[in-house]
C-alpha positions in Angstrom: 3.0 -13.1 18.2 3.4 -9.8 20.0 6.2 -7.5 19.0 8.2 -6.4 21.9 11.9 -5.9 22.5 12.6 -9.5 23.4 10.7 -11.0 20.5 12.3 -8.6 18.0 15.8 -9.3 19.3 15.3 -13.1 19.4 14.2 -13.2 15.7 17.1 -11.2 14.2 19.1 -13.3 11.7 22.2 -14.7 13.3 24.4 -13.9 10.3 24.1 -10.1 10.6 27.0 -8.1 12.0 26.4 -6.5 15.4 26.1 -3.1 13.7 23.5 -4.5 11.2 21.6 -6.2 14.0 21.4 -2.9 16.0 20.3 -1.0 12.9 17.6 -3.5 12.2 16.4 -3.5 15.8 16.2 0.3 15.8 14.4 0.4 12.5 11.8 -2.2 13.7 11.3 -0.2 17.0 10.8 3.0 15.0 8.3 1.5 12.6 5.9 2.9 11.5 6.1 6.3 13.3 9.6 7.2 12.1 9.5 5.5 8.7 10.3 7.7 5.7 8.1 6.2 3.0 9.0 6.9 -0.6 5.4 8.0 -1.3 5.9 10.9 1.1 8.5 12.2 -1.3 6.0 12.3 -4.2 2.7 13.2 -2.5 1.0 14.3 -5.7 1.9 11.2 -7.8 -0.3 8.1 -8.3 1.9 5.1 -7.6 1.3 1.3 -7.9 -0.2 0.0 -4.7 -1.7 3.3 -3.6 -4.9 3.0 -1.7 -7.8 5.3 -2.7 -10.7 5.8 -0.4 -13.1 7.6 -2.8 -12.7 6.5 -6.4 -16.0 7.3 -8.2 -17.3 4.3 -10.2 -20.2 4.2 -12.6 -22.8 1.4 -13.0 -23.2 1.5 -16.7 -26.6 -0.2 -16.5 -28.2 2.3 -14.2 -26.0 5.3 -14.6 -25.6 5.6 -10.8 -22.2 6.5 -9.4 -20.7 5.9 -6.0 -17.3 6.3 -4.3 -15.5 3.1 -3.4 -12.2 2.1 -1.7 -9.5 0.2 -3.5 -5.9 -0.2 -4.7 -4.2 0.9 -7.9 -2.5 -2.1 -9.6 -1.1 -0.4 -12.7 2.6 0.1 -12.8 3.7 3.6 -11.7 5.5 4.3 -15.0 2.3 3.4 -16.9 0.4 6.0 -15.0 3.1 8.8 -15.2 1.6 11.7 -17.2 5.1 12.8 -18.2 5.7 9.6 -20.3 5.1 9.8 -24.0 2.4 7.3 -25.2 0.4 6.5 -28.3 -2.7 5.7 -26.3 -4.5 7.3 -23.3 -3.6 6.2 -19.8 -5.7 3.4 -18.5 -5.6 2.3 -14.8 -6.1 -1.0 -13.3 -8.0 -0.6 -10.0 -9.0 -3.4 -7.6 -11.9 -2.5 -5.3 -11.7 -3.5 -1.7 -14.7 -5.5 -0.7 -16.0 -6.6 2.7 -15.9 -10.3 3.2 -18.4 -12.2 5.4 -16.7 -13.3 8.6 -18.3 -16.8 8.3 -20.6 -16.3 11.2 -23.5 -14.7 9.2 -22.5 -11.2 10.3 -20.9 -8.5 8.2 
């Protein structure tokens, strides 16, 4: 489904007030260019769900390293260096992998 003015307006919940409908329509039209993301307010913090495009990983069998893309899954508060803790910070990271399209091509 293409998003255009008509498709946006025809899918707005009927129970919203007129003011809320107009606000939602404006927010959807402004997305993503004029969206103020929370992460923009803390650019030097690592947050849950952040994507990384060059995390260095080590193959412990060969000792080789390489940079991979992935997503941080750890809770933001667990990664916060300002929190007191008994043990060192450990991150849960999910690598992004390319899936075969099913046609034999990558």
